C-alpha positions in Angstrom: -9.4 11.3 -17.3 -11.9 12.2 -14.4 -15.1 13.9 -15.6 -16.4 17.1 -13.4 -19.1 15.0 -11.6 -22.1 16.7 -9.9 -23.5 15.7 -6.5 -27.0 14.6 -6.1 -27.5 17.4 -3.6 -28.6 19.5 -6.5 -30.9 16.9 -8.0 -32.9 15.3 -5.3 -35.7 17.2 -3.9 -36.3 15.6 -0.7 -40.0 17.0 -0.3 -41.2 14.6 -3.4 -40.7 11.0 -4.1 -38.3 11.3 -7.4 -37.9 8.2 -9.4 -34.1 7.5 -10.2 -34.5 8.0 -13.9 -35.6 11.5 -13.3 -32.8 12.5 -11.3 -30.6 11.1 -14.2 -32.0 12.6 -16.9 -31.9 16.0 -15.0 -28.3 15.5 -14.4 -27.7 14.4 -18.0 -29.3 17.7 -19.3 -27.1 19.9 -17.0 -24.1 18.2 -19.0 -22.9 15.8 -16.6 -22.5 11.9 -16.9 -20.4 11.8 -13.6 -22.0 11.8 -10.2 -21.7 11.8 -6.4 -24.3 10.1 -4.3 -25.1 12.6 -1.3 -27.0 11.7 1.7 -30.1 12.2 0.5 -30.0 9.3 -2.1 -32.0 6.4 -1.2 -31.3 2.8 -1.7 -34.5 2.6 -4.0 -33.0 5.5 -6.2 -29.6 3.4 -6.4 -31.4 0.5 -7.5 -33.4 2.4 -10.0 -30.1 4.0 -11.4 -28.3 0.6 -12.0 -28.9 0.0 -15.3 -27.6 3.4 -16.6 -24.2 2.4 -14.8 -24.1 -0.8 -16.1 -24.5 0.4 -19.7 -21.9 3.3 -19.0 -24.5 5.9 -19.6 -23.2 7.6 -16.0 -20.5 6.9 -13.7 -20.7 7.1 -9.8 -17.5 8.7 -8.7 -17.9 8.8 -5.1 -20.4 8.7 -2.2 -21.0 10.7 0.6 -21.4 9.4 3.9 -24.0 8.0 5.1 -25.5 6.7 2.0 -27.8 5.6 1.4 -30.2 8.0 3.2 -30.6 7.0 7.0 -34.2 5.6 7.6 -34.0 6.8 11.1 -32.6 10.2 12.8 -32.0 10.4 16.5 -34.0 13.3 17.8 -32.0 16.8 17.4 -29.7 15.4 14.7 -29.9 15.6 11.0 -28.6 13.4 8.3 -24.9 14.5 8.5 -24.9 14.6 12.5 -26.9 11.5 13.2 -24.2 9.7 14.5 -20.7 10.6 15.1 -17.6 8.6 14.9 -16.0 10.6 18.0 -19.3 10.3 20.4 -18.4 9.4 23.9 -21.0 6.8 23.7 -19.6 3.7 22.6 -23.2 2.5 21.1 -23.4 5.8 18.8 -19.9 5.1 17.4 -20.7 1.6 16.8 -23.7 3.1 14.9 -21.5 5.3 12.9 -19.0 2.4 12.0 -21.6 -0.1 10.6 -23.7 2.8 8.8 -20.2 3.8 7.1 -19.4 0.2 6.4 -23.0 -0.2 4.7 -21.9 3.0 2.6 -18.2 1.3 1.5 -20.5 -2.0 0.5 -22.6 0.4 -1.8 -19.8 2.3 -3.3 -17.8 -1.1 -3.9 -21.0 -2.3 -5.5 -21.1 1.0 -7.9 -17.4 1.1 -8.4 -17.1 4.2 -7.0 -13.5 5.4 -6.2 -14.1 6.9 -2.8 -16.2 7.4 0.4 -16.3 11.1 1.7 -16.3 10.9 5.7 -17.1 13.6 8.2 -14.7 12.3 11.3 -16.8 13.7 14.2 -16.7 16.8 16.3 -15.2 17.8 19.7 -18.3 19.1 22.0 -17.7 22.5 23.4 -19.9 24.9 25.2 -19.3 28.4 23.5 -21.6 29.4 20.8 -19.7 29.4 17.6 -22.5 31.2 16.0 -21.4 34.2 17.9 -18.4 34.4 15.7 -20.3 34.6 12.3 -22.3 37.5 14.2 -19.2 39.2 14.8 -18.3 38.7 11.4 -21.4 40.3 9.7 -21.2 43.2 12.4 -17.5 43.6 11.0 -16.0 43.2 14.1 -14.5 39.8 15.2 -13.2 39.7 18.7 -9.8 38.0 18.9 -10.4 37.1 22.4 -13.5 35.1 21.7 -11.9 33.4 18.7 -9.0 32.3 21.3 -11.6 31.5 23.5 -13.2 28.9 21.1 -9.6 27.7 20.2 -8.5 27.1 23.7 -11.8 25.2 24.7 -11.6 23.0 21.6 -8.0 22.3 22.6 -8.7 21.2 25.9 -11.5 18.9 25.4 -10.4 17.3 22.1 -8.2 14.4 23.3 -10.8 11.7 24.0 -13.1 12.8 21.0 -9.9 12.9 18.4 -9.2 9.3 19.9 -12.5 7.9 19.6 -12.6 9.2 15.8 -9.2 7.8 15.1 -10.2 4.1 16.4 -13.6 4.5 14.2 -11.9 5.6 11.4 -9.4 2.7 11.7 -12.3 0.3 11.6 -13.5 1.8 8.6 -10.1 1.9 6.5 -9.6 -1.8 7.5 -13.1 -2.7 6.1 -12.6 -0.6 3.1 -9.4 -2.4 2.4 -11.2 -5.7 1.9 -13.1 -4.2 -0.7 -10.5 -3.2 -3.1 -10.0 -5.1 -6.2 -7.2 -5.2 -8.9 -9.8 -2.6 -11.1 -10.7 -0.5 -8.1 -8.8 0.9 -5.3 -11.6 2.5 -2.7 -10.4 4.9 -1.0 -11.8 7.3 2.1 -11.8 11.0 1.7 -11.4 12.9 4.9 -13.1 16.3 4.2 -12.2 19.4 5.8 -15.0 21.1 8.2 -17.3 23.8 8.3 -17.4 24.6 12.2 -13.9 24.8 13.9 -15.6 22.2 16.7 -15.6 19.7 14.2 -13.1 17.1 13.5 -10.5 17.1 11.8 -9.0 20.8 12.3 -6.2 21.6 9.9 -3.6 20.3 11.7 -5.5 17.2 12.7 -5.7 16.5 8.9 -2.5 15.4 8.8 -2.5 13.2 12.0 -5.2 11.1 9.9 -3.3 10.9 6.7 0.1 10.0 8.7 -1.7 6.9 10.7 -3.5 5.8 7.7 -1.2 6.3 4.9 -2.6 5.9 1.2 -5.8 4.3 2.5 -7.0 7.7 3.5 -6.8 10.6 1.2 -7.6 14.7 1.7 -11.1 15.9 0.6 -11.0 19.5 0.1 -14.2 21.3 0.2 -14.1 24.8 -1.3 -16.7 26.5 0.7 -15.5 25.0 4.1 -12.4 26.5 3.6 -13.4 30.0 2.2 -15.6 30.2 5.5 -12.6 29.2 7.8 -10.6 32.0 6.1 -13.3 34.5 6.8 -13.3 33.9 10.5 -9.8 34.1 10.7 -8.8 30.4 11.4 -6.8 30.1 8.1 -5.0 33.2 6.2 -5.8 31.8 2.9 -7.2 28.9 0.8 -3.6 27.7 -0.3 -2.7 27.0 3.4 -4.5 23.6 2.7 -2.5 22.5 -0.6 1.0 23.8 0.9 0.6 20.9 3.4 -1.8 18.3 1.7 -1.9 18.8 -2.0 0.1 15.9 -2.6 -2.6 13.3 -0.7 -5.6 15.1 -2.2 -7.7 12.5 -3.7 -10.9 14.8 -4.2 -12.7 18.6 -4.2 -16.1 19.9 -3.7 -16.3 22.7 -5.5 -19.3 25.2 -4.4 -19.1 29.0 -3.9 -20.0 31.0 -0.7 -22.0 34.5 -0.6 -21.6 35.7 3.2 -21.7 32.5 5.3 -24.5 30.9 2.6 -22.2 27.8 0.9 -23.3 25.4 -1.5 -23.8 27.8 -4.7 -22.9 27.3 -7.9 -19.3 27.8 -8.8 -18.6 31.5 -10.1 -21.7 33.0 -8.6 -20.3 34.1 -5.2 -17.2 35.4 -3.6 -14.4 32.5 -4.3 -12.1 32.8 -7.2 -11.5 29.1 -8.1 -8.3 30.3 -10.2 -5.9 29.4 -7.5 -7.3 25.8 -7.3 -6.6 24.9 -10.7 -2.8 24.6 -10.2 -3.5 22.1 -7.5 -5.6 19.6 -9.4 -4.8 17.0 -11.4 -6.7 14.3 -13.5 -6.7 11.8 -10.9 -8.5 13.7 -8.5 -12.5 13.4 -8.3 -13.9 16.8 -8.7 -17.7 16.9 -7.8 -19.6 20.3 -8.0 -21.7 19.8 -4.6 -24.4 22.5 -5.0 -27.5 22.8 -3.4 -31.1 23.9 -4.5 -30.5 27.3 -3.6 -29.2 27.6 -7.0 -30.5 27.7 -10.3 -30.1 24.9 -13.2 -28.8 27.7 -15.6 -26.1 28.5 -12.9 -25.1 25.2 -12.4 -24.8 25.0 -16.2 -23.1 28.3 -16.5 -20.6 26.9 -13.4 -19.2 23.9 -16.1 -18.1 26.5 -18.7 -16.7 28.8 -15.5 -14.6 26.1 -14.1 -13.5 24.8 -17.7 -12.4 28.2 -18.8 -9.9 28.5 -15.7 -8.6 25.0 -16.1 -11.0 23.0 -13.7 -12.6 19.9 -15.8 
């Protein structure tokens, strides 16, 4: 049975040089022995924690692409958006695939079960931030919402095609890394912004094309944002269609549009989720450092009480 895991997003303070031993100690003290390695996890940290993995003191269940941490980020980008699978620039797509293959190599070496990916984006002109402003003013313009949807639909073809080609390369590479003891999978995550890939419907395109080599990875905070903005009626729409293909979940709460809060400290009622999860799925608490250690600790008990463990 899978243990509740903690993303190293909460444990790593990128402003200081933290040794791997300290990161793992902090995670163990919070009550976790399973971890997802996030984009801030360096090669050095991974090397430092290998002995804890070898002695089964801890388990690495998943890696979030790109991992280990990138040495270089192009101007105007960040660690998550540094290189896009969907880019119109073939050199950028090539770099995104190469770096993902590196993540897969690390995942296989650490006996992780999954690599979580963001599949790209459709470049649109409209400012999605306006939707957030409208929500805060309690007046979302149906017309502006439809404009965002229309522009994305008109521009998506080439970006989606590029993303599918990139993911195909990744899937083929991951297949070679599978062993009898570890069937490494690619987890396709639902997204925060509407212009990103995949949209709700596009999740199905990826799952159909790549079969069991790709699974659906549900992010609770992203789903909550989509419901708030009116792109979906409820969280359960994801599960009505994709529950049978779900391999993992990022558990975090939302206050307004601030996500990655400790479960139980925000606006999401996680009780709905329990009936869709089973023991084979990876369950990673993906909390950022805006939450406190006591809140993260309390979130374990909160999730267990509602049947998520």
